C-alpha positions as YAML, in Angstrom:
chain: A
units: angstrom
residues:
- id: 1
  name: MET
  ca: [24.68, 5.91, -14.07]
- id: 2
  name: SER
  ca: [23.56, 9.38, -15.16]
- id: 3
  name: SER
  ca: [23.62, 12.31, -12.76]
- id: 4
  name: ALA
  ca: [19.84, 12.58, -13.26]
- id: 5
  name: ALA
  ca: [19.34, 9.02, -12.06]
- id: 6
  name: GLU
  ca: [21.64, 9.64, -9.11]
- id: 7
  name: SER
  ca: [19.36, 12.47, -7.94]
- id: 8
  name: LEU
  ca: [16.31, 10.25, -7.44]
- id: 9
  name: SER
  ca: [15.03, 10.61, -3.89]
- id: 10
  name: GLU
  ca: [13.07, 7.96, -2.03]
- id: 11
  name: PRO
  ca: [9.72, 9.73, -2.56]
- id: 12
  name: GLN
  ca: [10.43, 10.00, -6.31]
- id: 13
  name: VAL
  ca: [11.37, 6.32, -6.54]
- id: 14
  name: LEU
  ca: [8.20, 5.40, -4.69]
- id: 15
  name: ALA
  ca: [5.96, 7.61, -6.85]
- id: 16
  name: HIS
  ca: [7.26, 6.03, -10.07]
- id: 17
  name: THR
  ca: [6.86, 2.57, -8.52]
- id: 18
  name: LYS
  ca: [3.28, 3.26, -7.52]
- id: 19
  name: GLN
  ca: [2.45, 4.32, -11.08]
- id: 20
  name: ARG
  ca: [3.91, 1.01, -12.34]
- id: 21
  name: LEU
  ca: [2.29, -1.31, -9.81]
- id: 22
  name: PHE
  ca: [-1.00, 0.57, -9.32]
- id: 23
  name: PRO
  ca: [-1.61, 2.49, -12.56]
- id: 24
  name: GLY
  ca: [-5.33, 3.15, -12.22]
- id: 25
  name: GLU
  ca: [-8.37, 3.20, -9.95]
- id: 26
  name: ASP
  ca: [-10.69, 1.25, -12.23]
- id: 27
  name: ASP
  ca: [-8.91, -2.11, -12.06]
- id: 28
  name: GLY
  ca: [-10.05, -3.25, -8.63]
- id: 29
  name: SER
  ca: [-6.85, -2.02, -6.99]
- id: 30
  name: TYR
  ca: [-6.16, 0.17, -4.00]
- id: 31
  name: ALA
  ca: [-2.88, 1.39, -2.50]
- id: 32
  name: VAL
  ca: [-1.68, 3.83, 0.16]
- id: 33
  name: ALA
  ca: [1.71, 5.38, 0.78]
- id: 34
  name: ASP
  ca: [2.97, 5.71, 4.33]
- id: 35
  name: THR
  ca: [2.16, 8.95, 6.14]
- id: 36
  name: GLN
  ca: [5.84, 9.92, 6.29]
- id: 37
  name: PHE
  ca: [5.52, 10.84, 2.60]
- id: 38
  name: SER
  ca: [2.61, 13.20, 3.22]
- id: 39
  name: GLN
  ca: [4.85, 15.85, 4.77]
- id: 40
  name: ASP
  ca: [6.30, 18.93, 3.06]
- id: 41
  name: GLU
  ca: [9.86, 17.69, 3.61]
- id: 42
  name: TRP
  ca: [11.24, 14.19, 3.25]
- id: 43
  name: ARG
  ca: [14.32, 15.08, 5.23]
- id: 44
  name: PRO
  ca: [15.30, 18.48, 6.67]
- id: 45
  name: GLY
  ca: [16.04, 20.63, 3.67]
- id: 46
  name: ARG
  ca: [14.74, 17.92, 1.26]
- id: 47
  name: PRO
  ca: [11.24, 18.98, 0.17]
- id: 48
  name: ILE
  ca: [8.77, 16.58, -1.39]
- id: 49
  name: GLU
  ca: [7.47, 18.04, -4.62]
- id: 50
  name: PRO
  ca: [3.68, 18.58, -4.59]
- id: 51
  name: ALA
  ca: [3.38, 16.59, -7.84]
- id: 52
  name: VAL
  ca: [5.15, 13.64, -6.20]
- id: 53
  name: ARG
  ca: [2.96, 13.87, -3.13]
- id: 54
  name: ASP
  ca: [-0.15, 13.93, -5.32]
- id: 55
  name: LEU
  ca: [0.99, 10.72, -7.02]
- id: 56
  name: LEU
  ca: [1.56, 9.02, -3.68]
- id: 57
  name: ALA
  ca: [-1.81, 9.96, -2.12]
- id: 58
  name: PRO
  ca: [-3.82, 8.64, -0.34]
- id: 59
  name: PHE
  ca: [-1.74, 8.17, 2.80]
- id: 60
  name: ASN
  ca: [-2.14, 5.82, 5.74]
- id: 61
  name: HIS
  ca: [0.11, 4.15, 8.32]
- id: 62
  name: VAL
  ca: [-0.48, 0.42, 7.81]
- id: 63
  name: ARG
  ca: [1.41, -2.21, 9.77]
- id: 64
  name: VAL
  ca: [2.33, -5.25, 7.67]
- id: 65
  name: GLY
  ca: [4.64, -7.89, 9.08]
- id: 66
  name: GLY
  ca: [7.11, -6.32, 11.47]
- id: 67
  name: GLY
  ca: [6.77, -2.72, 10.31]
- id: 68
  name: TYR
  ca: [5.19, -0.12, 8.07]
- id: 69
  name: PRO
  ca: [5.85, -0.47, 4.31]
- id: 70
  name: ASP
  ca: [6.48, 2.64, 2.26]
- id: 71
  name: LEU
  ca: [3.67, 1.50, -0.06]
- id: 72
  name: VAL
  ca: [1.06, -1.19, 0.47]
- id: 73
  name: GLY
  ca: [-1.85, -2.16, -1.72]
- id: 74
  name: VAL
  ca: [-3.93, -4.83, -3.40]
- id: 75
  name: ARG
  ca: [-3.93, -5.58, -7.12]
- id: 76
  name: THR
  ca: [-3.67, -8.47, -9.57]
- id: 77
  name: LEU
  ca: [-0.22, -7.95, -11.07]
- id: 78
  name: GLU
  ca: [0.99, -8.63, -14.60]
- id: 79
  name: SER
  ca: [2.92, -11.86, -15.14]
- id: 80
  name: ASP
  ca: [6.20, -10.03, -15.85]
- id: 81
  name: LEU
  ca: [6.22, -8.80, -12.24]
- id: 82
  name: LEU
  ca: [5.80, -12.24, -10.65]
- id: 83
  name: ALA
  ca: [7.49, -15.62, -10.73]
- id: 84
  name: VAL
  ca: [4.10, -17.18, -9.98]
- id: 85
  name: GLU
  ca: [1.16, -15.39, -11.54]
- id: 86
  name: ARG
  ca: [-1.32, -15.80, -8.70]
- id: 87
  name: LEU
  ca: [-2.24, -17.79, -5.62]
- id: 88
  name: GLY
  ca: [-5.93, -18.34, -4.96]
- id: 89
  name: ASP
  ca: [-8.79, -16.16, -6.13]
- id: 90
  name: GLU
  ca: [-7.91, -12.93, -4.35]
- id: 91
  name: PRO
  ca: [-5.41, -10.41, -5.72]
- id: 92
  name: PRO
  ca: [-2.22, -10.33, -3.65]
- id: 93
  name: LEU
  ca: [-1.43, -7.90, -0.86]
- id: 94
  name: ILE
  ca: [1.69, -6.09, -2.06]
- id: 95
  name: ALA
  ca: [4.29, -4.36, 0.15]
- id: 96
  name: VAL
  ca: [7.01, -2.08, -1.22]
- id: 97
  name: GLU
  ca: [10.08, -0.59, 0.43]
- id: 98
  name: ALA
  ca: [11.75, 2.23, -1.51]
- id: 99
  name: LYS
  ca: [15.31, 3.50, -1.30]
- id: 100
  name: GLY
  ca: [16.68, 6.61, -2.96]
- id: 101
  name: PHE
  ca: [20.04, 8.33, -3.08]
- id: 102
  name: ALA
  ca: [21.30, 9.71, 0.21]
- id: 103
  name: SER
  ca: [24.75, 10.93, 1.25]
- id: 104
  name: GLY
  ca: [25.96, 7.35, 1.56]
- id: 105
  name: GLY
  ca: [24.46, 6.11, -1.71]
- id: 106
  name: VAL
  ca: [21.53, 3.67, -1.94]
- id: 107
  name: ASP
  ca: [21.04, 1.21, 0.91]
- id: 108
  name: THR
  ca: [19.56, -1.52, -1.28]
- id: 109
  name: GLN
  ca: [20.38, -4.40, 1.05]
- id: 110
  name: ARG
  ca: [18.56, -2.76, 3.95]
- id: 111
  name: GLY
  ca: [15.53, -2.27, 1.71]
- id: 112
  name: ILE
  ca: [15.60, -5.96, 0.74]
- id: 113
  name: VAL
  ca: [15.71, -7.05, 4.39]
- id: 114
  name: GLN
  ca: [12.85, -4.67, 5.26]
- id: 115
  name: ALA
  ca: [10.77, -5.94, 2.34]
- id: 116
  name: HIS
  ca: [11.38, -9.54, 3.40]
- id: 117
  name: ASP
  ca: [10.09, -8.71, 6.88]
- id: 118
  name: ARG
  ca: [6.76, -7.67, 5.34]
- id: 119
  name: LEU
  ca: [6.25, -11.20, 4.00]
- id: 120
  name: GLY
  ca: [4.97, -12.13, 7.44]
- id: 121
  name: GLU
  ca: [1.61, -10.84, 6.16]
- id: 122
  name: ALA
  ca: [2.06, -9.61, 2.59]
- id: 123
  name: ASN
  ca: [1.74, -11.98, -0.37]
- id: 124
  name: VAL
  ca: [4.35, -10.13, -2.45]
- id: 125
  name: ALA
  ca: [7.22, -7.85, -1.40]
- id: 126
  name: TYR
  ca: [9.45, -5.57, -3.48]
- id: 127
  name: VAL
  ca: [12.31, -3.18, -2.95]
- id: 128
  name: ALA
  ca: [12.34, -0.25, -5.39]
- id: 129
  name: VAL
  ca: [15.64, 1.56, -6.02]
- id: 130
  name: PRO
  ca: [17.26, 3.81, -8.63]
- id: 131
  name: ALA
  ca: [18.28, 1.83, -11.69]
- id: 132
  name: GLY
  ca: [21.92, 0.83, -11.74]
- id: 133
  name: SER
  ca: [22.32, 0.79, -7.96]
- id: 134
  name: VAL
  ca: [21.70, -2.95, -7.64]
- id: 135
  name: SER
  ca: [24.73, -5.21, -7.40]
- id: 136
  name: GLU
  ca: [24.87, -8.93, -8.11]
- id: 137
  name: THR
  ca: [25.17, -9.47, -4.36]
- id: 138
  name: ASP
  ca: [21.93, -7.52, -3.88]
- id: 139
  name: ARG
  ca: [20.16, -9.61, -6.50]
- id: 140
  name: THR
  ca: [21.37, -12.87, -4.94]
- id: 141
  name: LEU
  ca: [20.12, -11.75, -1.52]
- id: 142
  name: ALA
  ca: [16.76, -10.76, -2.99]
- id: 143
  name: ARG
  ca: [16.34, -14.15, -4.69]
- id: 144
  name: GLU
  ca: [17.21, -15.98, -1.46]
- id: 145
  name: LEU
  ca: [14.67, -13.92, 0.50]
- id: 146
  name: ASN
  ca: [11.96, -13.99, -2.21]
- id: 147
  name: VAL
  ca: [11.94, -10.20, -2.61]
- id: 148
  name: GLY
  ca: [11.32, -8.57, -5.97]
- id: 149
  name: VAL
  ca: [13.70, -5.84, -7.11]
- id: 150
  name: LEU
  ca: [12.41, -2.90, -9.17]
- id: 151
  name: GLY
  ca: [14.85, -0.55, -10.89]
- id: 152
  name: VAL
  ca: [13.62, 3.01, -11.48]
- id: 153
  name: ASP
  ca: [15.32, 5.35, -13.96]
- id: 154
  name: ALA
  ca: [15.23, 9.14, -14.10]
- id: 155
  name: ALA
  ca: [12.47, 9.09, -16.75]
- id: 156
  name: GLY
  ca: [10.21, 7.11, -14.42]
- id: 157
  name: ASN
  ca: [10.54, 3.75, -16.15]
- id: 158
  name: VAL
  ca: [10.37, 0.78, -13.77]
- id: 159
  name: ASP
  ca: [11.98, -2.56, -14.68]
- id: 160
  name: ALA
  ca: [11.63, -5.80, -12.75]
- id: 161
  name: LEU
  ca: [15.21, -6.93, -12.10]
- id: 162
  name: GLU
  ca: [14.15, -9.80, -9.84]
- id: 163
  name: VAL
  ca: [10.62, -11.16, -9.62]
- id: 164
  name: PRO
  ca: [9.19, -12.67, -6.43]
- id: 165
  name: ARG
  ca: [6.93, -15.64, -5.86]
- id: 166
  name: VAL
  ca: [3.45, -15.10, -4.46]
- id: 167
  name: VAL
  ca: [3.11, -16.60, -1.00]
- id: 168
  name: GLY
  ca: [0.07, -17.31, 1.11]
- id: 169
  name: ASN
  ca: [-0.18, -15.57, 4.45]
- id: 170
  name: ARG
  ca: [-2.45, -14.78, 7.37]
- id: 171
  name: THR
  ca: [-4.36, -11.54, 7.05]
- id: 172
  name: THR
  ca: [-4.65, -9.19, 10.01]
- id: 173
  name: THR
  ca: [-7.35, -6.55, 10.37]
- id: 174
  name: GLU
  ca: [-4.81, -3.94, 9.26]
- id: 175
  name: ALA
  ca: [-4.12, -5.80, 6.04]
- id: 176
  name: ARG
  ca: [-7.84, -6.46, 5.64]
- id: 177
  name: ALA
  ca: [-8.40, -2.70, 5.57]
- id: 178
  name: LEU
  ca: [-6.59, -2.53, 2.26]
- id: 179
  name: ARG
  ca: [-8.34, -5.58, 0.87]
- id: 180
  name: PHE
  ca: [-11.64, -4.07, 1.98]
- id: 181
  name: GLN
  ca: [-10.97, -0.84, 0.08]
- id: 182
  name: ALA
  ca: [-9.76, -2.65, -3.02]
- id: 183
  name: GLY
  ca: [-12.74, -4.97, -3.16]
- id: 184
  name: ALA
  ca: [-16.10, -4.27, -4.71]
- id: 185
  name: ARG
  ca: [-17.52, -3.55, -1.25]
- id: 186
  name: GLY
  ca: [-15.03, -1.00, 0.04]
- id: 187
  name: VAL
  ca: [-15.76, 2.61, 0.96]
- id: 188
  name: ALA
  ca: [-15.61, 4.35, -2.39]
- id: 189
  name: ASP
  ca: [-16.85, 7.93, -2.65]
- id: 190
  name: GLN
  ca: [-19.97, 6.73, -4.43]
- id: 191
  name: SER
  ca: [-20.50, 3.38, -2.72]
- id: 192
  name: PHE
  ca: [-23.82, 4.27, -1.13]
- id: 193
  name: GLY
  ca: [-25.82, 7.00, -2.83]
- id: 194
  name: LEU
  ca: [-29.02, 6.19, -0.95]
- id: 195
  name: ASN
  ca: [-29.64, 6.01, 2.77]
- id: 196
  name: HIS
  ca: [-32.52, 3.54, 3.04]
- id: 197
  name: PRO
  ca: [-31.93, -0.24, 2.85]
- id: 198
  name: LYS
  ca: [-35.32, -0.85, 1.20]
- id: 199
  name: ASN
  ca: [-33.97, 0.76, -1.98]
- id: 200
  name: TYR
  ca: [-31.28, -1.89, -2.34]
- id: 201
  name: LEU
  ca: [-33.62, -4.77, -1.49]
- id: 202
  name: GLY
  ca: [-36.11, -3.35, -3.97]
- id: 203
  name: TYR
  ca: [-33.49, -3.19, -6.70]
- id: 204
  name: VAL
  ca: [-32.81, -6.93, -6.38]
- id: 205
  name: LEU
  ca: [-36.53, -7.68, -6.69]
- id: 206
  name: ALA
  ca: [-37.00, -5.31, -9.63]
- id: 207
  name: GLU
  ca: [-34.06, -6.84, -11.45]
- id: 208
  name: TYR
  ca: [-35.61, -10.28, -11.00]
- id: 209
  name: ALA
  ca: [-39.15, -9.18, -11.94]
- id: 210
  name: ASP
  ca: [-40.45, -9.15, -15.49]
- id: 211
  name: GLY
  ca: [-39.89, -5.93, -17.39]
- id: 212
  name: ASP
  ca: [-37.37, -3.12, -17.44]
- id: 213
  name: THR
  ca: [-35.76, -2.67, -14.03]
- id: 214
  name: ALA
  ca: [-36.03, 1.13, -13.98]
- id: 215
  name: THR
  ca: [-39.68, 0.99, -14.99]
- id: 216
  name: VAL
  ca: [-40.48, -1.58, -12.30]
- id: 217
  name: LEU
  ca: [-38.76, 0.54, -9.64]
- id: 218
  name: SER
  ca: [-40.61, 3.66, -10.73]
- id: 219
  name: THR
  ca: [-43.99, 1.96, -11.05]
- id: 220
  name: HIS
  ca: [-43.81, 0.69, -7.49]
- id: 221
  name: ASP
  ca: [-42.41, 3.95, -6.05]
- id: 222
  name: VAL
  ca: [-39.32, 2.16, -4.80]
- id: 223
  name: VAL
  ca: [-36.67, 4.62, -6.00]
- id: 224
  name: ASP
  ca: [-35.95, 6.80, -9.02]
- id: 225
  name: ALA
  ca: [-32.15, 6.82, -8.62]
- id: 226
  name: VAL
  ca: [-31.65, 3.50, -10.38]
- id: 227
  name: ALA
  ca: [-27.88, 3.78, -10.79]
- id: 228
  name: ASP
  ca: [-27.43, 4.50, -7.08]
- id: 229
  name: ALA
  ca: [-29.67, 1.58, -6.15]
- id: 230
  name: ARG
  ca: [-27.73, -0.76, -8.44]
- id: 231
  name: ARG
  ca: [-24.35, 0.38, -7.12]
- id: 232
  name: GLY
  ca: [-25.46, 0.10, -3.49]
- id: 233
  name: ALA
  ca: [-26.89, -3.37, -4.08]
- id: 234
  name: ALA
  ca: [-23.49, -4.42, -5.39]
- id: 235
  name: PHE
  ca: [-21.68, -2.87, -2.41]
- id: 236
  name: LEU
  ca: [-23.98, -4.73, -0.03]
- id: 237
  name: GLY
  ca: [-23.20, -7.97, -1.81]
- id: 238
  name: LEU
  ca: [-26.72, -8.50, -3.17]
- id: 239
  name: ILE
  ca: [-25.80, -8.61, -6.85]
- id: 240
  name: GLU
  ca: [-22.84, -9.36, -9.07]
- id: 241
  name: ASP
  ca: [-22.65, -6.20, -11.17]
- id: 242
  name: GLY
  ca: [-21.34, -6.60, -14.69]
- id: 243
  name: PRO
  ca: [-22.56, -6.83, -18.28]
- id: 244
  name: ARG
  ca: [-25.13, -9.25, -16.90]
- id: 245
  name: ILE
  ca: [-26.48, -8.59, -13.41]
- id: 246
  name: GLU
  ca: [-26.93, -11.71, -11.30]
- id: 247
  name: PRO
  ca: [-28.11, -12.04, -7.69]
- id: 248
  name: THR
  ca: [-25.54, -13.33, -5.24]
- id: 249
  name: SER
  ca: [-26.51, -16.04, -2.76]
- id: 250
  name: LEU
  ca: [-27.53, -13.23, -0.39]
- id: 251
  name: GLY
  ca: [-29.57, -11.55, -3.13]
- id: 252
  name: ALA
  ca: [-31.22, -14.83, -3.99]
- id: 253
  name: GLU
  ca: [-32.28, -15.13, -0.36]
- id: 254
  name: VAL
  ca: [-34.01, -11.74, -0.64]
- id: 255
  name: ILE
  ca: [-35.93, -13.04, -3.65]
- id: 256
  name: ARG
  ca: [-36.87, -16.23, -1.82]
- id: 257
  name: PHE
  ca: [-38.06, -14.21, 1.16]
- id: 258
  name: ALA
  ca: [-40.28, -12.08, -1.11]
- id: 259
  name: LYS
  ca: [-41.80, -15.16, -2.70]
- id: 260
  name: SER
  ca: [-42.36, -16.88, 0.61]
- id: 261
  name: ARG
  ca: [-43.93, -13.87, 2.31]
- id: 262
  name: HIS
  ca: [-45.86, -12.32, -0.59]
- id: 263
  name: GLY
  ca: [-46.22, -15.08, -3.15]
- id: 264
  name: GLY
  ca: [-43.97, -13.35, -5.70]
- id: 265
  name: VAL
  ca: [-41.65, -10.41, -6.21]
- id: 266
  name: GLU
  ca: [-44.34, -8.26, -7.88]
- id: 267
  name: SER
  ca: [-46.61, -8.59, -4.85]
- id: 268
  name: ALA
  ca: [-43.68, -7.78, -2.60]
- id: 269
  name: LEU
  ca: [-42.93, -4.65, -4.61]
- id: 270
  name: GLU
  ca: [-46.51, -3.50, -4.14]
- id: 271
  name: GLU
  ca: [-45.79, -3.56, -0.42]
- id: 272
  name: PHE
  ca: [-42.71, -1.43, -1.05]
- id: 273
  name: ALA
  ca: [-44.94, 1.21, -2.63]
- id: 274
  name: ALA
  ca: [-46.82, 1.58, 0.67]
- id: 275
  name: TRP
  ca: [-43.56, 2.45, 2.45]
- id: 276
  name: HIS
  ca: [-42.59, 5.25, 0.07]
- id: 277
  name: GLY
  ca: [-41.77, 8.48, 1.87]
- id: 278
  name: SER
  ca: [-42.32, 7.16, 5.38]
- id: 279
  name: PRO
  ca: [-39.94, 8.73, 7.97]
- id: 280
  name: LYS
  ca: [-40.42, 5.78, 10.33]
- id: 281
  name: ARG
  ca: [-37.53, 3.48, 11.15]
- id: 282
  name: PHE
  ca: [-37.70, 0.61, 8.65]
- id: 283
  name: VAL
  ca: [-37.44, -2.17, 11.21]
- id: 284
  name: ASP
  ca: [-40.47, -0.68, 13.01]
- id: 285
  name: LEU
  ca: [-42.39, 0.09, 9.81]
- id: 286
  name: ALA
  ca: [-41.93, -3.38, 8.30]
- id: 287
  name: PRO
  ca: [-40.44, -5.63, 11.00]
- id: 288
  name: ALA
  ca: [-39.90, -8.74, 8.89]
- id: 289
  name: TRP
  ca: [-38.29, -6.86, 6.02]
- id: 290
  name: GLY
  ca: [-36.36, -4.76, 8.50]
- id: 291
  name: ARG
  ca: [-34.87, -7.88, 10.07]
- id: 292
  name: LEU
  ca: [-33.91, -9.15, 6.62]
- id: 293
  name: ALA
  ca: [-32.30, -5.79, 5.85]
- id: 294
  name: ARG
  ca: [-30.42, -6.05, 9.16]
- id: 295
  name: ARG
  ca: [-28.98, -9.38, 8.08]
- id: 296
  name: VAL
  ca: [-27.91, -7.87, 4.75]
- id: 297
  name: VAL
  ca: [-26.34, -4.80, 6.34]
- id: 298
  name: PHE
  ca: [-24.58, -6.93, 8.95]
- id: 299
  name: ASP
  ca: [-23.01, -8.99, 6.16]
- id: 300
  name: TYR
  ca: [-21.17, -5.83, 5.09]
- id: 301
  name: GLU
  ca: [-17.69, -6.16, 6.62]
- id: 302
  name: ALA
  ca: [-17.56, -2.66, 8.08]
- id: 303
  name: THR
  ca: [-20.77, -3.23, 10.05]
- id: 304
  name: GLU
  ca: [-19.42, -6.19, 11.99]
- id: 305
  name: LEU
  ca: [-16.28, -4.29, 12.93]
- id: 306
  name: LEU
  ca: [-18.21, -1.18, 13.97]
- id: 307
  name: VAL
  ca: [-20.77, -3.02, 16.06]
- id: 308
  name: GLY
  ca: [-18.07, -5.03, 17.83]
- id: 309
  name: GLU
  ca: [-16.14, -1.90, 18.79]
- id: 310
  name: LEU
  ca: [-19.27, 0.04, 19.80]
- id: 311
  name: GLN
  ca: [-20.12, -2.86, 22.10]
- id: 312
  name: ALA
  ca: [-16.59, -2.72, 23.53]
- id: 313
  name: MET
  ca: [-16.97, 1.02, 24.14]
- id: 314
  name: HIS
  ca: [-20.30, 0.37, 25.89]
- id: 315
  name: ASP
  ca: [-18.61, -2.24, 28.09]
- id: 316
  name: HIS
  ca: [-16.10, 0.45, 29.10]
- id: 317
  name: GLY
  ca: [-18.89, 2.85, 30.10]
- id: 318
  name: ILE
  ca: [-18.92, 4.90, 26.88]
- id: 319
  name: THR
  ca: [-22.61, 4.44, 26.15]
- id: 320
  name: GLU
  ca: [-23.20, 7.38, 23.80]
- id: 321
  name: PRO
  ca: [-19.93, 7.93, 21.95]
- id: 322
  name: SER
  ca: [-19.60, 10.79, 19.50]
- id: 323
  name: LEU
  ca: [-18.24, 10.27, 16.01]
- id: 324
  name: VAL
  ca: [-14.91, 11.67, 17.18]
- id: 325
  name: ASP
  ca: [-14.89, 9.22, 20.11]
- id: 326
  name: VAL
  ca: [-15.58, 6.31, 17.76]
- id: 327
  name: VAL
  ca: [-12.83, 7.22, 15.29]
- id: 328
  name: GLU
  ca: [-10.29, 7.73, 18.08]
- id: 329
  name: TRP
  ca: [-11.25, 4.42, 19.75]
- id: 330
  name: LEU
  ca: [-11.24, 2.51, 16.47]
- id: 331
  name: HIS
  ca: [-7.89, 4.02, 15.53]
- id: 332
  name: GLU
  ca: [-6.38, 2.65, 18.75]
- id: 333
  name: GLN
  ca: [-7.54, -0.86, 17.85]
- id: 334
  name: PHE
  ca: [-7.41, -0.93, 14.05]
- id: 335
  name: PRO
  ca: [-5.74, 2.27, 12.83]
- id: 336
  name: ALA
  ca: [-5.67, 1.54, 9.10]
- id: 337
  name: PHE
  ca: [-9.30, 0.43, 9.06]
- id: 338
  name: ALA
  ca: [-10.41, 3.48, 11.04]
- id: 339
  name: VAL
  ca: [-8.81, 5.84, 8.56]
- id: 340
  name: GLU
  ca: [-10.02, 4.00, 5.45]
- id: 341
  name: LEU
  ca: [-13.57, 3.70, 6.76]
- id: 342
  name: PHE
  ca: [-14.11, 7.23, 8.02]
- id: 343
  name: VAL
  ca: [-11.58, 9.68, 6.56]
- id: 344
  name: ARG
  ca: [-11.76, 10.94, 2.99]
- id: 345
  name: GLY
  ca: [-8.85, 9.79, 0.88]
- id: 346
  name: ASP
  ca: [-7.67, 13.00, -0.74]
- id: 347
  name: ASP
  ca: [-4.19, 14.32, -0.01]
- id: 348
  name: ASP
  ca: [-5.21, 17.46, 1.89]
- id: 349
  name: VAL
  ca: [-7.58, 15.67, 4.26]
- id: 350
  name: ARG
  ca: [-5.23, 12.82, 5.14]
- id: 351
  name: ARG
  ca: [-2.36, 15.28, 5.73]
- id: 352
  name: ARG
  ca: [-4.56, 17.31, 8.08]
- id: 353
  name: VAL
  ca: [-5.81, 14.29, 10.02]
- id: 354
  name: LEU
  ca: [-2.64, 12.17, 10.28]
- id: 355
  name: THR
  ca: [0.80, 13.00, 11.62]
- id: 356
  name: GLU
  ca: [3.99, 11.74, 9.99]
- id: 357
  name: ASP
  ca: [3.86, 8.73, 12.32]
- id: 358
  name: GLY
  ca: [0.24, 7.95, 11.49]
- id: 359
  name: ASN
  ca: [-1.26, 9.34, 14.70]
- id: 360
  name: LEU
  ca: [-4.55, 11.22, 14.69]
- id: 361
  name: ARG
  ca: [-4.90, 14.95, 15.19]
- id: 362
  name: ARG
  ca: [-8.13, 15.53, 17.12]
- id: 363
  name: GLY
  ca: [-8.75, 19.06, 15.83]
- id: 364
  name: PRO
  ca: [-9.47, 18.08, 12.21]
- id: 365
  name: LEU
  ca: [-11.67, 15.18, 13.42]
- id: 366
  name: GLU
  ca: [-14.05, 17.79, 14.83]
- id: 367
  name: ARG
  ca: [-14.77, 19.14, 11.34]
- id: 368
  name: GLY
  ca: [-17.45, 17.37, 9.30]
- id: 369
  name: GLU
  ca: [-15.88, 17.87, 5.88]
- id: 370
  name: ILE
  ca: [-13.05, 15.42, 6.54]
- id: 371
  name: TYR
  ca: [-15.39, 12.40, 6.69]
- id: 372
  name: HIS
  ca: [-16.52, 9.89, 4.06]
- id: 373
  name: SER
  ca: [-20.18, 10.65, 3.31]
- id: 374
  name: PRO
  ca: [-20.95, 6.98, 2.48]
- id: 375
  name: THR
  ca: [-19.96, 6.06, 6.04]
- id: 376
  name: VAL
  ca: [-21.24, 8.93, 8.20]
- id: 377
  name: PHE
  ca: [-24.45, 9.51, 6.24]
- id: 378
  name: GLN
  ca: [-25.62, 6.59, 4.14]
- id: 379
  name: LEU
  ca: [-24.17, 3.64, 6.09]
- id: 380
  name: LYS
  ca: [-25.13, 5.16, 9.43]
- id: 381
  name: ALA
  ca: [-28.67, 5.79, 8.19]
- id: 382
  name: MET
  ca: [-28.96, 2.15, 7.17]
- id: 383
  name: LEU
  ca: [-27.68, 1.05, 10.57]
- id: 384
  name: TYR
  ca: [-30.39, 3.24, 12.08]
- id: 385
  name: HIS
  ca: [-33.16, 1.86, 9.85]
- id: 386
  name: THR
  ca: [-32.18, -1.74, 10.61]
- id: 387
  name: GLY
  ca: [-32.31, -1.11, 14.36]
- id: 388
  name: ILE
  ca: [-28.57, -1.23, 15.05]
- id: 389
  name: LEU
  ca: [-27.89, 2.43, 15.93]
- id: 390
  name: THR
  ca: [-29.99, 4.96, 17.84]
- id: 391
  name: GLU
  ca: [-29.55, 7.90, 15.45]
- id: 392
  name: ARG
  ca: [-29.55, 8.58, 11.72]
- id: 393
  name: GLY
  ca: [-26.55, 9.77, 9.72]
- id: 394
  name: SER
  ca: [-25.81, 13.26, 8.44]
- id: 395
  name: GLU
  ca: [-24.11, 14.67, 5.37]
- id: 396
  name: PRO
  ca: [-20.58, 15.90, 6.15]
- id: 397
  name: SER
  ca: [-21.69, 19.46, 5.37]
- id: 398
  name: ASP
  ca: [-24.30, 19.24, 8.16]
- id: 399
  name: LEU
  ca: [-22.24, 17.15, 10.55]
- id: 400
  name: GLU
  ca: [-21.19, 18.18, 14.05]
- id: 401
  name: PRO
  ca: [-18.76, 15.33, 14.82]
- id: 402
  name: THR
  ca: [-18.54, 15.99, 18.57]
- id: 403
  name: GLU
  ca: [-22.35, 15.82, 18.85]
- id: 404
  name: ASP
  ca: [-23.03, 13.04, 16.33]
- id: 405
  name: VAL
  ca: [-23.90, 10.02, 18.50]
- id: 406
  name: TRP
  ca: [-22.98, 6.47, 17.45]
- id: 407
  name: ALA
  ca: [-24.71, 4.35, 20.09]
- id: 408
  name: LEU
  ca: [-26.05, 0.81, 19.84]
- id: 409
  name: ARG
  ca: [-29.84, 0.60, 20.14]
- id: 410
  name: GLU
  ca: [-29.60, -2.80, 21.77]
- id: 411
  name: PRO
  ca: [-26.21, -3.27, 23.49]
- id: 412
  name: VAL
  ca: [-25.54, -6.70, 24.89]
...
């Protein structure tokens, strides 16, 4: 083995592995590296290069199986990385343990055992190590435990030395956080560009109506930001967005409701025109449509989780929790989901908010700029308009997290 290959540290091995398993952000994939890799030093006196840290971002501390993988994500993998191409319709949850050179060499067997432990919840598990450090004994152990082995060379090439089978497993809320982000309805930076649910309902009707969708939306004063309305309708699960836009079963129900209540989608859209520019809460302005919007918004996975935990906080006497209170509470119950839902994913923000062990630092939580706008502004505004929360959302630039109240309008 070359001296260059022998110098590969664990963070370097992991960064090359992430590039191989999760090469892009436009393929329906999402992955996070553990928060231990977000620090300036991997070990005392062993710095993590900024370029390596950038490749590993975003960071989160996600429990899978009996521990915290070095890398965990969701993606449909190429056939050369798997013994079985896929299991079911969903892409697999992938867990990776990395090992680099230390004073005692590469502890490949320990990495294999750790990776196997992750199969309690993951669908696929790998150990990634410097190329040439894998013995035949290591490979035999990996095959017996159904762990893939990835060899990484000094140039960053990653070869599959052993390929694992995909297995079916239970999915905890922590694992669901990654699936949520990887899916079409996760919290992307541009998931919700509009903060009123009528815009997304109106898009479904305009798409179904005769004529050009943008023209129909403009004619009825529904919304001018057509791209935002389309994207939000997809995130809310109202349409299947692709070369041909089709309503989902939930979107079809919106169309049926419009026909039943107004006789047709065009007549319904005329009603939408009367609501244009109104500051009134939607469920009070148009109660029937507001209740339908509530059903749509509640079908969004993050809403159910939020409402359940806000109710739990209310039961514990926290009746008007601040945004900081909510994030801290949610992090105690579902840490990975709390971070993915509320905290922006860039390297600097996650490093400020999370310790090496994945714990929250309260100080950064009190600053608005660390939050996902689609959650604290657009989603919260929709929860307000559908009668779920007492207050609207705010842009991160205008946000005072310790004063931003997230209270249920109608606690049980």
